[in-house]
C-alpha positions as CSV (number, residue, x, y, z in Angstrom):
1,M,79.5,62.8,4.2
2,T,82.8,64.5,5.5
3,R,82.6,68.2,5.5
4,I,86.0,69.8,4.7
5,A,86.2,73.5,6.5
6,P,87.0,76.4,4.0
7,T,90.6,77.4,4.0
8,E,92.4,80.8,3.3
9,P,93.2,81.2,-0.2
10,E,96.7,81.9,0.5
11,T,98.0,79.8,2.9
12,G,95.5,76.6,2.5
13,E,94.9,76.7,6.3
14,A,91.9,77.2,8.4
15,P,90.6,81.2,9.2
16,A,92.5,82.7,11.9
17,E,89.2,82.9,14.0
18,R,88.8,79.1,13.7
19,R,92.5,78.3,14.5
20,A,93.1,77.6,18.4
21,P,96.1,79.4,19.6
22,R,99.4,77.4,20.1
23,G,99.7,76.0,23.6
24,A,96.5,77.1,24.5
25,G,93.9,74.7,26.3
26,P,90.5,75.0,27.1
27,S,91.1,76.8,30.2
28,G,94.0,79.3,29.0
29,S,97.6,79.0,28.1
30,P,99.9,76.6,30.7
31,R,102.1,79.8,31.7
32,Q,98.4,81.4,32.6
33,D,97.5,78.3,34.6
34,A,100.9,78.1,36.3
35,A,101.1,81.5,37.1
36,F,97.3,81.4,38.7
37,S,98.5,78.4,40.4
38,G,101.6,79.6,42.0
39,L,99.9,82.8,43.4
40,A,97.1,80.8,44.8
41,L,99.8,78.6,46.6
42,G,101.7,81.7,47.7
43,A,98.3,83.0,49.1
44,S,97.5,79.8,50.9
45,L,101.3,79.4,52.5
46,L,101.2,83.1,53.6
47,I,98.2,82.7,55.2
48,L,99.7,79.8,57.4
49,V,102.7,81.7,58.1
50,V,100.8,84.5,59.8
51,L,98.6,82.1,61.3
52,A,101.9,80.6,62.8
53,G,103.5,83.5,63.7
54,V,100.4,84.9,65.6
55,A,100.3,81.4,67.6
56,L,104.0,81.5,68.1
57,F,104.0,85.0,69.4
58,L,100.9,84.3,71.9
59,C,102.8,80.9,73.2
60,L,106.1,82.5,73.8
61,Q,104.4,85.7,75.5
62,A,101.9,83.6,77.7
63,W,104.7,81.0,78.8
64,P,105.5,82.9,82.0
65,V,102.2,82.3,82.9
66,V,102.8,78.7,83.5
67,G,103.7,77.5,86.6
68,A,103.4,80.9,88.2
69,P,102.5,81.2,91.7
70,A,98.7,81.9,92.5
71,E,99.2,84.9,94.2
72,E,100.8,86.4,91.1
73,F,97.7,86.5,88.9
74,Y,94.9,89.0,89.0
75,G,92.5,87.7,91.9
76,G,95.3,85.9,93.5
77,E,93.7,82.6,92.5
78,G,95.4,81.4,89.8
79,F,94.9,81.2,86.1
80,L,92.0,79.0,86.0
81,S,90.0,80.5,88.5
82,Y,90.9,83.9,86.2
83,I,90.4,82.8,83.0
84,W,86.9,80.7,83.4
85,P,84.8,83.6,84.0
86,L,86.1,85.3,81.1
87,V,85.5,82.0,78.8
88,A,82.1,81.6,80.2
89,G,80.9,84.9,79.5
90,T,82.2,84.8,76.2
91,L,80.7,81.5,75.2
92,I,77.3,82.7,77.0
93,A,77.4,85.7,74.8
94,A,78.1,84.2,71.4
95,A,75.3,81.3,72.3
96,I,72.8,83.9,72.8
97,A,73.6,86.1,70.0
98,L,73.6,82.9,67.4
99,V,70.2,81.9,68.7
100,I,68.9,85.3,68.1
101,A,70.6,86.1,64.8
102,T,70.4,82.5,63.3
103,P,66.6,82.3,62.8
104,V,66.1,86.0,61.8
105,G,69.0,86.0,59.3
106,V,67.9,82.1,57.3
107,G,64.6,84.0,57.5
108,V,65.3,87.3,56.1
109,A,67.6,85.5,53.5
110,L,64.8,83.1,52.4
111,Y,62.5,86.1,52.1
112,I,64.7,87.8,50.0
113,S,65.7,85.0,47.5
114,H,62.1,83.4,47.4
115,Y,59.3,85.1,48.4
116,A,59.8,89.2,48.2
117,P,59.1,90.9,44.6
118,R,62.3,91.9,43.1
119,R,61.4,95.3,43.6
120,L,61.5,94.9,47.4
121,A,64.2,92.3,47.4
122,K,66.8,94.2,46.2
123,P,66.4,97.1,48.4
124,V,66.1,95.0,51.4
125,G,69.4,93.0,50.3
126,Y,71.5,96.3,50.0
127,V,70.2,97.6,53.4
128,I,71.5,94.0,54.9
129,D,74.9,94.1,53.1
130,L,75.1,98.0,54.4
131,L,74.6,96.6,58.3
132,A,77.8,94.7,57.7
133,A,79.8,97.8,57.0
134,I,78.9,99.8,60.4
135,P,81.8,99.9,62.7
136,S,81.2,97.7,66.1
137,I,82.0,100.6,67.9
138,I,78.6,102.1,66.7
139,F,76.7,99.4,67.6
140,G,78.4,99.5,71.0
141,A,77.4,103.0,71.6
142,W,74.1,102.6,70.4
143,G,73.9,99.3,72.7
144,A,74.9,101.3,75.5
145,S,73.2,104.7,75.2
146,V,69.7,103.5,73.4
147,L,68.9,99.6,74.1
148,A,70.3,99.4,77.5
149,P,68.2,102.1,79.1
150,R,65.1,100.9,77.3
151,I,65.6,97.2,77.8
152,V,65.5,97.8,82.0
153,P,61.5,97.4,82.0
154,L,61.9,93.9,80.3
155,Y,64.5,93.1,82.6
156,D,62.5,93.9,85.7
157,W,59.3,91.7,84.5
158,L,61.8,89.2,83.9
159,G,63.0,89.2,87.2
160,A,59.4,89.6,88.6
161,Y,57.7,86.7,87.0
162,L,60.5,84.2,85.7
163,G,62.9,85.1,88.7
164,F,62.8,81.5,89.9
165,I,64.9,80.5,86.7
166,P,68.6,81.0,87.6
167,I,69.3,83.0,84.4
168,F,66.5,85.6,85.1
169,A,67.2,85.9,88.8
170,G,67.0,89.3,90.1
171,P,67.3,91.9,91.1
172,A,67.5,93.3,87.6
173,S,70.2,95.5,86.7
174,A,69.4,99.2,86.8
175,T,71.3,100.4,83.9
176,G,70.3,97.7,81.5
177,K,74.3,96.9,80.9
178,T,74.1,93.2,81.0
179,I,75.4,90.0,79.2
180,L,72.0,89.8,77.6
181,T,71.9,93.3,76.2
182,A,75.5,92.3,74.9
183,S,74.3,89.5,73.3
184,V,71.3,91.7,71.6
185,V,74.0,94.0,70.0
186,L,76.4,90.5,69.3
187,G,73.3,89.1,67.2
188,I,72.4,92.4,65.1
189,M,75.8,92.8,64.2
190,I,76.3,88.9,63.0
191,L,72.9,89.0,61.4
192,P,74.2,90.6,58.2
193,I,76.9,87.8,57.7
194,I,74.4,85.0,58.0
195,T,71.9,86.8,55.8
196,S,74.3,87.8,53.1
197,M,75.6,84.3,52.9
198,S,72.5,82.1,53.3
199,R,71.0,84.3,50.8
200,E,73.5,83.8,47.8
201,I,73.3,79.7,48.7
202,F,69.8,80.0,48.3
203,Q,69.9,81.9,45.1
204,Q,72.4,79.1,43.7
205,T,69.6,76.1,44.5
206,P,69.1,74.5,40.6
207,V,65.8,76.2,39.2
208,L,65.0,72.7,37.3
209,Q,64.9,70.9,41.4
210,Q,62.6,73.6,42.5
211,E,60.3,73.8,39.2
212,A,60.0,69.8,39.4
213,A,58.9,70.0,43.0
214,L,56.4,73.1,42.1
215,G,55.2,71.0,38.9
216,L,54.4,67.7,41.2
217,G,52.0,69.8,43.1
218,A,54.1,71.1,45.9
219,T,53.5,74.2,47.6
220,R,56.4,77.1,48.1
221,W,57.1,76.3,51.4
222,E,57.0,72.5,50.2
223,M,59.6,73.3,47.5
224,V,61.9,75.1,49.8
225,R,62.0,72.6,52.3
226,M,62.5,69.4,49.8
227,T,64.9,71.5,47.5
228,V,66.6,74.6,49.0
229,F,67.4,73.4,52.3
230,P,68.9,70.6,51.5
231,F,71.2,71.9,49.0
232,A,71.9,75.2,51.1
233,R,72.5,73.0,54.2
234,A,76.7,73.3,54.2
235,G,76.4,77.0,53.4
236,I,73.9,77.7,56.2
237,I,76.4,76.2,58.6
238,S,79.2,77.7,57.3
239,S,77.5,81.3,57.7
240,V,76.5,80.3,61.5
241,M,80.1,79.3,62.2
242,L,81.4,82.8,60.3
243,G,79.0,84.6,62.8
244,L,80.2,82.7,65.8
245,G,83.5,83.6,65.1
246,R,82.7,87.1,64.7
247,A,80.9,86.9,67.8
248,L,83.8,85.4,69.7
249,G,85.8,88.0,69.2
250,E,84.2,91.0,69.1
251,T,85.7,93.6,71.4
252,M,84.3,97.4,71.0
253,A,80.8,96.5,71.1
254,V,81.1,94.4,74.2
255,T,83.4,96.8,76.1
256,L,80.7,99.6,75.9
257,V,77.8,97.8,76.7
258,L,78.5,95.5,79.4
259,S,79.6,97.0,83.0
260,G,82.1,94.5,84.0
261,G,82.1,92.5,87.3
262,P,82.5,89.3,88.6
263,F,80.7,86.3,86.8
264,N,77.2,85.9,87.6
265,P,74.9,83.2,86.1
266,S,71.7,85.5,86.0
267,L,71.5,87.0,82.2
268,I,69.6,90.3,83.6
269,Q,71.8,91.4,86.4
270,S,75.4,93.5,86.2
271,G,78.6,91.6,85.9
272,N,80.0,89.4,83.6
273,Q,82.9,90.1,81.2
274,T,84.4,88.6,77.6
275,V,87.8,87.5,77.1
276,A,88.5,90.1,74.2
277,S,86.6,93.1,76.1
278,E,88.8,91.9,79.4
279,I,91.7,92.4,77.4
280,A,90.7,95.7,75.5
281,L,89.9,97.0,79.3
282,N,93.1,96.4,80.5
283,F,96.0,95.9,77.9
284,P,96.6,100.0,77.7
285,E,98.0,99.8,81.6
286,A,99.8,96.3,81.7
287,Y,103.0,95.8,82.1
288,G,105.5,93.0,83.3
289,F,103.3,89.7,84.5
290,R,100.0,91.1,84.2
291,M,100.5,91.9,80.5
292,N,101.7,88.4,80.2
293,E,98.3,86.8,82.0
294,L,96.5,89.1,79.1
295,I,98.3,87.6,76.5
296,A,97.6,83.9,77.8
297,A,94.0,85.0,77.9
298,G,94.1,86.0,74.1
299,L,96.1,82.4,73.3
300,V,92.7,81.1,75.2
301,L,90.3,82.9,72.8
302,F,92.5,82.3,69.7
303,L,92.4,78.4,70.8
304,I,88.7,78.5,71.1
305,T,88.3,80.2,67.8
306,L,90.6,77.7,66.3
307,V,88.3,74.5,67.7
308,V,84.8,76.4,66.6
309,N,86.6,76.6,62.7
310,M,87.9,73.2,62.9
311,L,84.7,71.9,64.0
312,A,82.6,73.9,61.4
313,R,84.7,72.5,58.6
314,F,84.3,69.3,59.8
315,V,80.5,69.6,60.2
316,V,80.2,71.1,56.7
317,S,82.5,68.7,54.9
318,R,80.4,65.7,56.9
319,Y,77.0,67.2,55.2
320,K,78.0,68.6,52.1
321,E,77.6,65.2,50.1
322,F,74.1,65.0,51.3
323,S,73.1,69.0,50.6
324,G,72.9,68.6,46.7
325,A,75.7,71.0,46.2
326,N,78.0,68.6,44.5
327,S,74.9,67.1,42.0
């Protein structure tokens, strides 16, 4: 039997609250959709224009470096001999920072989302978020004045008992201002990024999948391993790559912690420098060809960061379909 909707007595039409607005679909009016689409497109194009402008500026300013005699470069041995120690120091510091921050960040995020009681999870989450708001120069000052002197005994021990390993070869730095100290500071700096993003994706894991695993007799860790980690794989990779980008481009914290000097394969000796800190230390007094040389170093760092982000997008897109995120 067909049920007839009630009508208004004067007009014979359906009540106003039952009538859909004219020209409106389930997602809003066409004008609103078109305006939002235009704003999103404009923002995307603006980002591309800014990125292209930065790349163009770096290329134009670095062009005099191409083909220049080796004697004109800092050190007098050519651009490659100048830049490769800086790139090596940058990659070493960022890699060690990731090794430190990734397991800690993912572990803290998992504890907040699945293990900690609610009255404890919220304060811990707030503290982690506040760490991301601390200026990098504060981390650098803490690393140079507090962490570095207190970590010297550990470096002495590493040099005495593990000195046969090249990365721990002595003599250890007496000030503690080494690439390993800078890496620890970087690890603490990128920890909030990895923790916050991982926590958000952990909390988005479908509840039905978790309850099904527990209902089948799985322990909480087995449930996490079978449902949460596969679902959050792409998000974890994204958070790690975002932290890597922060570590590669960090300037002031590394500048304050590192003592500078030529490249040294030992992590506990003085020396080493990163591209960003090299630019920060020398750019204020640079002029002429020296400025072009520093901008060329910045272009190298720009390309490294771009390659890292492209690699991250490739990895995320490859594993996303297997993570459960599309289900």
